[in-house]
N, C-alpha and C positions, 0 to 999 in steps of 0.2 A: 374543518367544520363547514358545512354547506350553507349557502345563503338561504335565509328564511328560517333556520333553526332557532328554537327558543334560546334566548341568551340570558339565562338566569344564573347568577353566581350565588351559591349558598355557602354561608359561613356557619359551621356547626361547632359550638364550643360551650360546654356546661358552665364554664367560668363566666358568669353573667356580666360582671363589670368589664372584662376584656371584650366580650362579644358586643356589648353596647358601645364602648368607645371605638372599637375598630369599625363597627357599622356606621357610626356617625362620621368617622374619618373617610370611609369609602364613599358614602353618599354625598360628601362634600365635594367630590370630584365629578363634575357633570359630564366629563368626556370619556368615561369608562365604557367598555363594550358590553356591559351586563346590567341587568337589574339586580340589586343586592337584596338577598333574603337571608334572615338570620334565625337560627334555632339553637336552643339550649337543651332540648330534650329529643332523644332519638325517636321516640314513639310518634310524635307529631311530624317530625321530619320525614320518616319513612311513609307515613300516611298521606302527606300532602304533596310531596315533591317527586314521586316516582315517575321516571321517564321525562322529566321536565328540566333537568339540570345540565347546563353547559359546562359548569366548573364547580367542583365541591372542594372547599378547604375545611378540613376537619382537625380539631385538636388531637394531638398524639394520644392523650389520655382517654379520649372518647372514641378513637377509631376502632371499628370492628369490621369484619368481612361482610356483615349484613348491609353495610352502606353500599356495597356493589349492586344491591337490588335496585338502587335508584337509577342505575344505568347512566351515570353522568358522562359527559364527553371527556372529562378529565378530573382526576383527583390529586390533590396535594395534601400533605400532612403538615400541620403547624407544630414543629418539633419543640418539645418542652424540656426534654432530658439531655439533649446534646448527643444522644446515641441514635443511630439509624437502624431501626428494626424492620422496616419495610423497604428493602432495597429496590423493589420494583416500582415504588411510588416516590415521586419527588418530594423531598423534605425541605421545608423553609423554616428558618429560625423564628419562632413565634415572638420572642421577646426583644428583637431588634427594633429600631425605629420604624414607625408605621410607614413612612415613605419607602424604606428599604423593603418592607414586606410587600407593599404594593408593586414595587418594581419587579420583584421576583415573581409575584403572581402574574403580572403581565408578560414577563419573559416565558413563563410556563405556558401561558395561553397562546403565545405566538408559535409555539412548537406544533400546535394542532389547528390553529386558526387558518382558514382559507384566505385567498386573496381578496374576496369581496366582503366588505364590512360596511353595510349600509348605515350602521349607527353613527358613522362619522359624517357630519353635515357641515359644509363650508358656510361660515357666517359672513366673512368678508369685511369685518369691521376693524381689523387689526391696523394700528397706526405704528409705523416705524419712526423712531427718533434716532437720527444720526448724530454722533458726537465725534468730531474730528478737528484737529488743529495741526498746522505745519510747525507750530512752535513746540519746542521740547520742554519737559519739566514744568508743565503748566497745570498739573493736577487733573489731567483729562480723565484717567481711570477713576480717580477718587470722585470726581464730579459725576461721572456716569453711574457709578455704583450708588452714590447718594441719591441721584434722581430716580434710579430704579427702586430703591427702598421706599422712597417717598410715594411714588406712584403705586407701589405694591400694597400700600396701606389700604387703598380703596379699589384698586383695579388689578386684574390678572396681568402680571408683567413678567417678561422674560428678558434676561440680560445675556448678550453674546459679546465676546471679546475677540478681536481679530488682530491683536498685536503680535509681533514676532517674539518678543519676550514679555509675556503677560505679567509675570512677577506677582502672582496672586496666591501663591501656595499657602501663605499664612492667613490671608483673608478668606480664601475659599479652599480650605484643605479638602482633598478628595483622594481617597485610596483606590478608587475605581480606575480601570484601565481605559475605558471608553471616553472619547472626547469629541470635539467638533469634527475632527477628521473622519471618525466613524460615522457620524451623521451624514456627511457627504456621501459616503459609500452607500448608505441606504437610500439615496435618491433614486437608484435604479428600481426600487420596489414600487409597487402601485401606490397611489395617493393614500388610500385608506391604511394600508399596511405601514407606510412611512409614518403616519400619524401615531400608530401604536408603538413603533420603534422609538420615535421621539419621546413618547411618554416614559419609556423605560430608561431613558438617559438623563431625564431631568433631575437636577439636584436643587436643593432649596436652602437658603440662608435667610432667617427671619421669614418674611412673606414673599421674598423675591426668588423666583425660579431662575436657574441658569444652567447652561451646559458647559462643562469644563473646557477651557480653551485648549488649543493644540499644544501638546507638550513639546513638540519639535517645530519651532517656528518656520523651519525650511519647508514644511508641508503646506504653508500658506502660498508660497511662490508659484507653484504650477497650476493652482486652481484658477480657472478662467472666470472672467467677469460674468459670463453667461451662467456658469455653474453656481456662483454666489446668488445671482438673481433667482435662479430656479429654486435654490434652497429657501430663500426668504419668501418667495411666493407660495411655496408649499406650506411653510409655517403659517402664512396668512390665510391660506385656503382652509386649514384645519379649523380656524376660528376660535381657538381656545384662549388666545391672548388679546387683550385690548391694546397693550403697548409692548413693543419689542425695542429694547435699548441696544443700539449698535455702537460698540466702542471700536472705532475704525482706525486703520493705519494705511500708509502708502505701501506697505509690504504686500498688499493684496491687489490683484488685477481688477479692473472695472470699478475703481473707487468712485469716480464721478457718476457713473450710472447708478451705483448704490445710493449715493447722496440724492440723486434725482428721485429715487423711489421713496425717500423719506418724506413724511409730512412736515417735519421741522428739523433743521440742522443747527446744532450748537457748536460754535467755534470759539475756543478759549484763546485769549490774547494776553500779552504782557506789555507793560509800558516801558519798553526799551528799544533802542534803535534796531538791533538785529531782529527782534521779534516783529517789529513793524515792517521791516524789509521782507521777512519771510511771508508774512500775511499778505503784503501787497503783491508779491510774486505769485502766490497761490491764487489770489483773486484775478489777477491778469490772465493766468493760465485758464481758469474757468471761463472767462469771457472769450478768450481766443478759441477755445474748443467748443464754444456755443452752449455753455451750461449756465447762462445767466439766470435761469430759473432756480438753480441751486443757490445762487447769491441772494435771490429775492426772498427765499424762505430761511435764510441763515440769520441767526441771532448771535452777534459777537459778544462774548462775555469776558470782561476783565475782572477776574476774581479779586475781591479786596483782601487785605491782610487777614489771615485766619490765625487766631491765637492758639488754637489747639484742635487737632482732629481726633475724633473718637478712635479708640483702639479696635473695638469690635464692630464688624460690619453691620450687625443688627442695631447698633446705636447711631448709625449714620443719619437717622431722621431727626437728630437733635444737634444743636450747636450752630456756630456761625455759618459754616458752609451750607448746612441744611436750610437755614433761613434765607440765604442768598439764592439757593436753587429753587426754593418755593416761589420766590418772586419771579424767577425766569419762567416758571411753569404757568403762571397766570395767563389765562387766555387760550391754553391748548387743551385743557381738560373739560 
C-alpha cells in the first residue's frame, strides 16, 4: 500500500450486536493504521465506500462477489462456520477473542502494507520502570506484575520479562510461538513497520499488555546491551504506552545501561546477612562503574510478610502486596 492512500477499515456484518461490539473494541485502540467504519447492510456499504477501502472484513454469511466492486486493498472473511469456502481470501475465526481477531487483522494488513506508515506518530512520553534485585527469591516478578496490573488500571502499560527462567506459564499462558526473541528480529524493519509488528505480538491479561518472554533463556545471552536499548527506544518512540515495566536480570548484557534508561528503579531486599551482602556488592559495583545516577533513582523495597498472594494475575491489584506496591508508586504517577 502506497503512502497517502486512504486508510479506511470497513467491517461489514449484518449481525448488529457483533458489529457494534467489535467496532467499539477496535476504536478503543488509538494506534491502529485505519479509520474504522461499520456497515450492517450491503446497499449502503456499496453506495458509500466504493474505491475508498484499504481493508474490508466481511462476515462469512454476508460475503458476496459484489463486494469486489468496492476495490478494497485487501479483503478478509470473518469465518462463522469453521469451513473455508473462499480459498483465495484469508479467513479469520469470527468468534475467537477480540484481541486475537485484531492480531490476525493486523497480520493480514502487514502482508500488503508498505514500509511508510505515517499514521504512527512518536509521542515520547513513555516512562520505563526497572525492577531488579541481586537478591534471589524476593518476589521480584510477582512485585513487577502487581505493579503492572495496578498501573494498567489507569494507564496504558506494557510488561516485559528478561529472566532466564521466567516461570510464568501458569500466570501468563500463551499458545503462540512468537516471543520477545521474535520482536528483536523485527528491529531490522523500519520504525513504523516495527510498531505494527509489535502490535501483532501483544498479549493481554486483565488490563496489562505483555509480550511473552523468551522460551529459551539462552537466547538472552548473545543479545547486546545496544540491541536491548534499541528495542526499548523503539517501543518508546511508538508512544503507545505510558509505562513499560522491565522485569530485569543479570542474564542480559547492558543491564546497567538499561537501568540508567529507567525513570525509576525498584530493588527488592531481604533482611538477612547474605541478602545485605549481595545488595552492598551490587551498589559498590554500580558506583565503581560510574552509575551513581542509577543509585539515585533507586528505591529499595523490603517487602513485608505477605499472608496470601492472589492465584490469578488479574487479581493482583488487591491484597497485602498490592497495598504495599501502591504506596511505593506514590509520587511517580
